N, C-alpha and C positions, 0 to 999 in steps of 0.2 A: 493695339496691334503694333507689330514691328514697322519701322520706317520703310515705306515702299511706295512705288508709283501709284498715284490715285488715292492713296490713303491720307488720313489726317495726321499731321505732324503733332505728336504728343510731347509734352514737356520732358518725359523720360528719354525720348529719342534725342532731343536737343541736348539735354543735360549730359547724356553719355558722351556725345560728340565733344561737347564743350569741356568736359572733364579731361578727356584725352588730349585735347589741344592745350589745355592749361598745364598738363604734365610736362610738355616740351617747352611751352612759352614761359611758364611761371617757375616757381622754385623747384618743382620736381624732387628727385632724390637721386643720388649716385650719378650715373652718366646721363640721366634725364634732367632737363631744365636749363633754361637760359637766364632765369632769375628776373624776368620782366614783371613789372607791377601791374600792367594793364591786362590782367587776366579776365576771363569771361565770367559773368554772373550767371547763376542758375535761374531757371524759370520755375515758379511754384506750380505744383501739379494742377492747380485749379485755374491757372492762367493760360492765355493763348500765346503761342510762340509767334512773335511778330516778325515782320520783314526786317525790322531794325536789328532784332536779335541775330537773324541769319546773316545780315550784311556785316555785322560786327565780327561774327565768327569767321566769315570768309576773309575779312581783312586781316585777322590774326593768322590764318592759314597762309595767306599771301605773303605776309611778312616772314613767316617761318620758311616757306619755300624759296623766297627771294634770297634769304640769308644762306640757305643750304645749297642752292643751285644757281642763283642769279635769275631765275624765272619764277613767275607767280603760278598759282594753282590752275588758272584758266577758268575758274568758276566766276559766274556773274553775280554781283551783289544785287539783291532785289531792293526796290525802292519802297519806302513806307506807303502803305495803302494798296500795294499791288499783291497779287497772288504769288505765294512762294512755290516755285516749281520743284519737283523732285530732282535731286542731284545724285545720280547713280555712283559718282566717284567719291562721295563723302566718306563712306566706310573705308574705301581703298586708301584714302588719304590719312584717316585718323585712327584706324584700328590700332589698339595699343600693343599688339604683338607683331603684326605684319604691315601696318600702315606705312605709307611713304614718309611721313614726317618722323616716324620712329626709326625706320630703317636707315634714314639719312641724318639722324640727329647729330652726329659728330662730324658731318661734312660741312663745308663752308664754301661760298663762292670765291672765285679767284681774286676778288678785290677785298683786301683786308686793310687793317690799319698800317701806318708807316712803321717799318722796322726800326727799332732803336738798338743798334748793335751792341753798344756798351752802356746802355741806360741804367743798369743796375750795379755797375762796378767798372772802374776805369784806372787801373785794374783792381779786382777784388783782392788778389794777393800776388806778390811778386817776390822773387828771391834771386839774388845775384851771387849766392854761394856757389863756387865751382863744384861740379858733381860728375861722377863717372859711373854711378850705379843706379840710383833711383831718384826721381823727382815726383813728389805727390802734391797735387793742388786740389783741395776739397773746399766746397763752399755750400752755403744754404741760402735759400730765398724764402722769406716768410710772407704769406699773403694775409690780408686782414682777418679772414675767418675761414672756417672749413667750407662755407658755402661760396665765398668769393673765389676761392681757388677752383671749385667745380665749375662755376660760371665761366671763368677765364678759359679753361681748357675745353669745356663743352661747346663754347661759342667759337672756338678756333684759335685761341691764344697759344703762343709758342714761347718757351724759354730757350734762349740760345747762349752758347758759350764757345770760347776757343782759347787756345794756348798760343802765345807769341814768344818766339825765340829769335833774336836777331841773327842774321846770316852774313853780315858784312863786318870784316875786321876782327873776327874771332877765330878760334881753332877750327880745324877741319871737322871735328866732331860736332862743334856748335853749329856750323853751317849745315851739316847733314841733318841734325835734329830739327833745326829751324825749317828746312825745306820739307822734311817729313811731316811735321805738324801742320804746316800751312797747305801743302798740296795733297797729302794722302789722308790726313785726319780732317783738317779743315774745321768749319763751324759745325758744332753739334746742336741739333734742334730736338727738343722734347715737346711733343704735342699730346693730344688727348689719348690717342690709341696708336701712336707711332713715334718713332724717332728716326732721324736721318743725319747724314753727314754731307758736307759740301765737297769734301775731298774724294779722290778716286784712287783706285789701285790699292796696293798693299797685299800682303800675303798672310797665311795662317789666320784667315779672317774668321771672326765671329761677328755676325751682324744681326741682332735681334730687332729688326726694324718694326716688328709688330708690337713692341713694348712701348707703352706711353704712360701718362699719368695714371690712368685707370687700371694699370697692371701693377703698379708699384706697391711694395710692402715696407715694413720697417727694416728689412734686410736688403743690403745692396744687391741689385740685379745688373747683369752685364747688358749694356746697350751695344757697345762695340769693343772688340779687341783686335787691333790692327797692327800687323807686322810691317816693318820697313822693307821695301824693295829698292833700297838705295842702290844707285849705280856703283857706289863705293863698297866693295865687297866686305871690308872690315866692319862695316856698320849694318850689315844685312840682317842681324838678329835683334835689332832694337824694336821695341813695341810700345803701344799706348793702349791702356785699358780705360774705358769710360763706363762708369756705373752710376746708378741713380736709386734713391730710396725716399721714403717719407718719414717725418718725425713721429708719426703715430699711425695706427691702423687706418686703412683707406676709409674715408668718409667719417672717421671718428676724430676725437680730440687730437690736436697737433698734426693732423693730416694736411694742414695748410702750410707746413714747412717742407720744402722740397730740397733734397740734398743731391749734389752731383760731385763725383770724384774722378779726377784724372790721375792715373798712375803710369808714369813713363819709366820704363825699365830698359837699361842699357846692358844687354847680354852679349854684345858683340865680342868676338874673340879677336881683340886688337893685336896687331903686330907691333903696336906702339901704344903707350899708355897716356893718351891725351884726355883732356876733360872738357866738359861743356862749361864755358866761361861766360856766355851771354846771359843776361837776366831773363828768367822764365816768368812770364806774366800770364795770369788767367783773367779774361775779360768776360763779363756776363751782360746779356741784354735780353730783349724780348720783342715779339711782334704781337700787338694787341689784336683782338677780334675787330671785325668791321662794325661800324656804328651807323650805317645808312639804314639798316632794317631793324636793328635792335639797339637798345640803349646801354650805355656803359654802366653796369651795376657791379663790376668786379674791381673797379678802381685801378690803381697802379700796383704791380707787384712790389714788395718791399725791397730795399737795398740789399744786395747780396753781402753775406758776411763770411769772412774766411774762417774755416774750421781747421784745416791742416795745411801747412805750408813748409814742407821739409825737402831737403836735398842732401844726398850723401854720395 
């Protein structure tokens, strides 16, 4: 009979719950799975589901919920030898289409690992060539495998990058671009199912903040396209396009390679022809998932590698 109050707990009931928990806790597939090795074992059809079995499953659910929300499931773990009571919220928590642990699988509590702002490149690429039209900074980050990149993003890991242009002692245009990139574009973050920028303002905005790792393909997709709202009218048409893609089809071979490209375009109708003379540098870092409730199985993202570094 189905799992219910007053009924006998059958191995099938337990195994169904355990399989769903393992989908989030273990390897899973796609956007499911934190890659943890301490998955739940099934119970043979002829065996009794013990209090220990239930206590272990609740412990796994508690770890998942603590990771996702900072609070546990609220379920009590039975002690060996005691009667296992009916848990009305078990299906609500573990249902593989509507269950809480599935609905919140890409969420993470506010306490994560320490941000490493330039841990993958310091800078990845830089260019001191004076430019007045376009500056392109493109890089790739390669994870160990197609699974470790999933685990990194599924568990709350974030890739970060930003462009630095000095604003002191250079031309007015250099100063304007430096301010624009630091205050309006800022640091770009790519997460599992979102992207964000630390900058504010800008005009002619395209902000695809619902685009994250799990949305990427082998073709560049726009994360942000930000126009400058500089107080200097001559530079008001400048813009920065930020795009991302994968090295292979999502979850397939080479999907462990993440590409990000910045294209800075100077379209300002200048009343004078000055150039950007300060060095343009691209810095890449990351914020790892928290490891209080789950173990680090994703390792460290590989060093970022320059792909394109042009200025004209």
